[in-house]
N, C-alpha and C positions, 0 to 999 in steps of 0.2 A: 453620270449621264448628261445628255444634252438637255438644256432647259431654255425654253422659250423666254422667260422672264429674265434669266441671268443673261442671256444674248443681249436682250433689248436693254437692260439696265446697265450693262457694261457699255454698250454703244452710247447710252446718255452721257456717260462720263466722257467720252471721246467725241460724241456728236452724232445725232441721229441721222442726218442727211448724209454723212460720209458712209455709214451702214447701207443706207438705201441704194447709193451708187454701186457699192461693192455687190449687194445682194442681186441687183439687176444684172450686172456683169456675170457673176457666177451662173445665175439662172440660165442665160443665154448660151454660155460657152463651156460650162463643165457638165459632162454627162452624168457623172455620179451624183453630183448635186441635185441635177434634175430628177434622178431616181428617188433620192432622199425625199424631195418635195413631194413627189407622187406618193410616196409611203405615208408622209405626214398627212397629205390631203384625205387618204383613206381613213387614217386614224381619226381625223376631224369629222369625217362624215359618219363614222361609227358613234363618236361620241354625241354627235348632233341628234341621234336616233333617241337618246334618253334625255334630252334636255327637260321635258315636262317633269319627269321624275326628280331631276336635280333640282329644278325650281321649286317643287314642293318640298323637297328635304331641306333646302335652305330657309324657306319660309316657316318651317317647323321650329326653328330656334326662336324661342320666346325672348321678348325684350329683357326679362329678368335674368334669364340665362346669359344673355349677350353682356348685360351690364356687370354680372358676377365676374365673367371671364375677362372684361376690360380692366375692372378694379385689380384682379390678380395680375394682369400684365403691368399695369402701372406701378405696382410695388416692387417690381423686378429692378434690379440694378443693371445700369447700362454700361457697357465696356468703356474704359477710361480713355485709352490711346487712340490715335488714328488707325494704326495697323489693326488694333484690337477691333475697332469699330467696322473696319472694312471686312475682316474675317467674320465678324457677327453677322453683318448684313448679307455676305454671300451665303453663309450657312442657313440663315432664317429663310431666305428665298429659295434656296435649294430644298429645305425642308417643306416649305409651303407648296412647291411643285410636286413633290413626291406625295404628300397628304392628298392634294387635289385629284391625283390620279387613282386614289383608292376608292372613289366614290363619294355619293353625297353624304354618307354617315361621317365623313371625315373633314366635310366643308368648314365646320366651326373652328377645329384646331388649325386647319390650313389657313384660314382667314387670320387668325392670331398670329401665325408664323409671318405672314406677309406684313401684318401691322407691326411687329416688332422690328422688322427690316425697315419699314417706313419712318420709325421714330429715331433711327440713327442716320438717315440719309439726309445730306445737307440741304436738298431741295425737294421737300416733301410733295409740294403740289406737281412738280415735274414727274415724280415717281407714280402719282396717282394716275397722270394721262398714260403712263406706260402700263400700269395695271389695267386700266380700262380697255387696252387693246390686246392684252395678252392673258389675263387671268379670266376663268370661266365667269360668266355673269353672276351667278348665285354668290359666289365667293366675293366678287367685286362689291356687290351690294352690301354684304356683312362688313367689308372694309370701310366702306363709306359710312355706315352706321358707327363703327368704331371710331373713326376720325370725328364725326360729329360729336360724340361724347368727349373726345380729347378736347375739341374746341370749346365746348360747354364748359368743362372744367377749367380751362384757361380763362374764360370769361369771368368765372366766379373768384379768381385769384385777385391779387392786388394789382395795382397799375404797374409795379416794377416788374411782376411776373409777365404781364402782358407784352412787355417790350422785348421779349426774346423771340418766340415763334409760335404761330398758330397751333402747331402740334407739339405739345409739351413732353419733355423728357421725365423719367419716373422720379428723379430725386434732386436735391440742390446740387449735389457733386455732379451728376451727370449733366445738370443744366448749365453748369459752367462749361463742361466739355462741348455739349451741344453749341453753346454760343460760339466757342472757338471754331467750331466746324461750320457754323453758319456764318463766318465772318465775310465770305464772299457775298452772301445775300445782303447783309447789313452794312457792308462797308462800301456800298456802291457810291454813295455821295463823297467818299474820300478821294475817288478818281474821276469823278464827274461833276463839273465840267473839268477837263484836264488842267493840271497846274501849269501856269506860265502862259498860257495862251489867252485867258480871259481875265478880265478885271473883276469878276464875280464869283460867288460861291452860292451854294444851295443850303439853306438851313431851315430848321423846323420853327413854325409858328403856330402853336395850337395844334390842330389836326392836319395842318397843310404844310407843305413845302414852298419856300419863297426864295426869290433870287435877291441877294445883297451885294453892296459894292464892296470891293476890297481896297479901293482908294478913292480919293476925291476926284470929281469930274466937273467941268464947267458946263454951263447951258450950251447946246448945240454940239457938244462933243460926241463923237461916236464911242460908245461904250464897248461894243463888240459887233462882230459881223458873223453871219452864219447862212450856210447853205442848207436847203431843206433835204430830208430823206427822200421825200417824193413829192412831186407837184403835177398839177394838172391844169390845163386851160379851161375856162368856162366853154360849154359845149358849142356855143354859136361861133366862137373864135376858133376853136379846133376844126370846125367844119369849113370855115372861111380860109384857113391856111395862112392868115396874116401873122401869126406869132409861132414862135418855136415851140414844140410840144414838149420839150425838155427843160429849157432854162426859162421860158416864157418871153423871150425878147422879141420885140417888134422886127419883122423880117422885110427887107425889100423884096419886092415880088421876083425880081429877076435873079436873086441870090438864094432863094428857098430850095431846099433839097427834099425831094419826095420820092416815095417808093410807089409805083403804079400798083393799084389793087390794095393798098394798105388797109387793113380792116377798120382802123379808127382814124383814117385820113392823116396820119402823123406827118408833120412838116417840120423841118430843122434848120436852123440857122447857120450850121457848120457841120463838118464831118466829125467834129470832136463830139458834139452833142448827140449826134446820131450814134456813133459807137457807143458812147455812155448808156444812151436809153436802151439799145440793144442788149447791151451786157447786163444792165441792172433789172431790167423786167419786160422789155418789148419782146425779145426773142421767145421767152417762155410763155408769153400769154397771147401773142397775135402773130407768130410766124410758124412755119414748119421747119426753121433752121435748128441747128443743134442746141438744145435748150441749157447744156452744160458747158463750162469751159473746155477746150480742145483736149488739154492732156488728160483729162478724166476718162477712163475707159468705159465705152459705152458702145453696144453693137449698133450698126445702121438699122434703122426702122425699116419694117417691112411696108410694101405699098399699101397694104390694108391699114396699117397703124397711121401712115402718112395722111391717108384720106380721112380716118376718123379724127385725127388731131385737126385737120383744117376745118372739118364740119363743126365740131364742138367750139372751136375758136370763133368761128362766124356766128354762132348762136350766142356766145358770150358777148361778143362785140355789139350785135343786134340788140341784146339786152341792155348794155349800157346806154346805148343811144336812145332806147326806149324810156328808160327811167329818167335820163337827163340830170343826174345828180353828181356832183364833183365827189362826194364822199365815197361813192361806189367805185369810181375810177381809182381814187387813192388807195382804196382798200385792196383791190386787186394788185395794184403796182407795190404796195408795201409788203404783201404776202410774196410776190415774186422777187422782190429785191431782198427779203430776209432769206429766201431759199437760195438766191444767187450768192449772197455774202458768205452764208455758213457753208455752202459747198466749196467755195474757193478758199476759205479759211482753213477748212478741215483736210482738203485734199493735199496729199504730200506732193512736194515737187512744184507747187505753183506759189509764186510770190504775190501776194494780195497787196494792192496798194492801199493805204489808209484812205478811209471814205472821206469825201469832201465834207459831209455832215458833222455836226459836233458829236465825237465819240468819246468814249472813256480812255484814259491812259492805261496802257497794257492791253493784254488779250483775254482779260477774265469775264468780260461782258460782251454779249451780243445785242443785236438789234431788238430781240424780244425783251431784254432786260430793261431797255429803255422804256418801252412801250408800256409794260405791265404796271410800272409805278405811277402812271398817269391817271388823272381823273377822268371819268366818262359820264355820259347821260344815257338813259334808256332809250332805244330807238327801235322802231318797228321795221323789220327786215322781211322780204318775201323769200319764200323757199328758193326761188330762182337765184337769188343773190350768192347763196351757198352752193347750190347743186351746179350751176353753170361754171363758175369758178373752179370748183372740184373737178368737174369734167375736163376742163382744160388741163389742170395740173396732172390728173391721172393719165391722160392721153400723152403728155409731155414725157412722163416717166412713171413707172408702175408705183402705186402707193403714195404718189405725193398727194392725191386727193384726201388722204386721211389727216392731213394737217389743217383742214378746214371743216368746221361744222357749224350749225346754226347759232349754238350758244357762243363760240369763239367770234364768229362773224359779226354777231350783234354788238358784242362788247368792242371789238376792233373798231367798227364803223361808228360806235358811240364815242370812242376815244377821238377819233378823227373829226367827228362833228364837233366836239368840245374844244379841241386844241388847235384846230387848222387856222391859218392866217389867211386873209384876202390879200393878194398880191396887187398893190395899186401904185402905179407911178405916173408922174407927170400930171398930177392932180385928179388922176383917175378918168374913167369914161362916163358918158352920160346916155349911151345908147343900150345898156345891157337889158335884156328881156327878162321878164319874169318868168321863171321855170315851174312855178306853181301859183295857183290862183289864191289859196288861202293864205294869209300870213303865217300861220301856225305850221304850214307845210314847206315854206320857203327855207332854202339853206341860209346859214348866218356864218360868217367867219370873223375872226378878230381883225378889225381894221377901223381906224378912227374916221376913215372917210365914207363908211357904211359900205355894206356888201354890194349895193347897187352900183357901185363905182369900180369894183374890182375887175381884173381880166383874168383871174384864176385863183386856185386855192393851193396852199403848200402847207407842209407839216414839218415842224422843226423840234428837235429833242430838247434844246435848252429854253428857247423861248416859250415852250409849251407851260414852263413853270412860272410865267409871268402872270401875276393876277390882275383883275380889272380895278379900275378907279376911274370915277368920272372926273377927276383932277388928277391925272397920272403924272408920275415923275419921268417918264420916258415916252418914246413913241417909236413905232417901226417905220422905216423908210426903205424904199426900193430905189435909190437914186442912181443905181448902177444899170437900171433899165432891165434887170433880170429878176429872178426869183431870190437872189441873195438879199437876205434881210440884214439891214443896218439899224442897230438900236441907238437911237439918239436921245441925249439928256434934254428933257423939256425945261430943266432950271438947274442952278447950282446944286450938287449933291455931294454930301460927305460919305466918308468910308463908313460902312455899316447901314447906310440908308437902304430901305426896301425898294425895289424897282417895281413900278406898276405901270400898266398900259391901259388905254381905253378900248374895249372890245366893240364899241359902238361910236357913232359920231357924237362928241360931247359938246359940240358947239351949239349955241342958241340960234335957231333959225329965225329969219326975219319975221315970219308970221306967228311966232310962238312966244307965249309968256313964259316966265321962269317955271311956273308949275307945269305948263304944257310940255316944256323941254324935259323936266324931270320925269313925267308921266311917260313920254316917248322912250326916254332912255331905259327906264325900269321895264317897260313892256317888252322892248327888244331883248333885253337881258333875260327876262323870264321865258320868253319863248326859245331863244336860241341856247341859253346855258342854264336854265332852270333854277335861277336863284334871284332873291330880291336883294338888289343892291343897298348896302348900309354904309357906303363911302362917306367921307366927311361932307362932301358937297350935297349928296343926297339928304343927308341929315340936316344940313343947315338950310337947305332950300324947301324942306317939308312944310307944308301948311300945318297950323296948329291943329293937334289931335290926329294928323295922319299917320298912318302906320310906317314904321321905320324898318323893321327887320322883315324876316319871313323865312320860310322853309327853303333850305339848299338841297335840291334833288340830285345834285351831281354826287358821284360815288367814286370809291377807289376800290380795288379788288380786296376781298376779305383778308388774305395772307399779307398784303401789303398794309392795310390798316393796321394790323396787329403790330407792325414794325416802326410806325410813326411815333 
């Protein structure tokens, strides 16, 4: 029988976006497919009439019964080989689907079947996202409770046990098999940054990942160069049209490329930047042009659809200009670029050029894999941040809006806020306006010149791992006059040395005492990155009896923390 979960889970192995493209094409062009959708719609509407009863039945499962069922599943042996695990996964999902259709009395056994499938899936958090969209809500809630029990059980084990996965397999034998199956998840740093291109590697240091040198470098030497995933101009410069909206280069006025009526006043220094911008994110977010690469089959939009798309894009652009925050621009561009990259990568017959930003070697990891491993801070977002972006994505292509919700958007913006750099070249500027009155509301980016001197913000996959020090071993430079980051050695360094940068201006200002400078740096770090600096300089400059350490409120996602 046809199974929604099997369909979506299968697509997850091949790529969710490729399926979205195929689904839209079939829905618009295949008569029998549309009939099937109408039948499915009627079936869903019929199920919706008994949702209250289902909710009641699910809540009737007592914690004791659920705990007992979980312990039974935990004692079961998982299949050993890859093919056996795949067959087991498919059979358990199919069983869960069939049990779910039998009614509320079968919700507990259905949730157990889905949970068994979850335990042999190499990316359990991804599968949970799929379950959330496809499994009846009462069953999904039971799966969440079962997963919470598994995570709690893992937390009670030894440190060695914690190093494998937040969702534990049921025995030591299957644990070894799980680890093999999860090699893709845990082997990320074996292929990032790519071998041969950089003089650095990422290693563990306590509960963090740090960047270390693989060879000696001298003071002033360029350690590596890196292009951003996404970048954005400060709002005042974007409106002025003096810099390139894509690479952030200063433009001579008579050479600027503009599109009349552009929703965000985009200006480009060259045709190359304009084409890259449109392909990466601009077409999807701010135009009514084709949102996907040309070879991908997609029916021409109706006039009504075009009108709606133009309207929701205008609303989103107006919102961005109203909030005046770089992290909101970066978030929208990141989501759009992720969709663009995954679509191109998964669509057959399209040769995808390697991205300019630092990517992993091979094709096993996508842009989401880079982002999910980074630290973030908690930020407040408005409902419009999610809703308006979702409206734009959904109007461009059906169901794309499902890829954003409030929780994911808050984490994404929190990661961009924590990891973005301030692009500053030529000593920076002195006329940057304040975009927020209160110091705690002002955006802060990593730059040793101070955010007040930047021209824009940019997010880099490798440089995001550089920790702060008030006596850094390296410094970011933008000597090319673009958003390309050059990491320069601040002193002679040896192989194995950890690379650090200063997130704030570390110089002692003319009107400051040593204590004043220390207090200023630490206040900016606490406001922008939520930690109290305990670097060697801050320790040595601390007045007698002053507090040295403090709470670090930055975080990593739970499933990533379990792998550090």
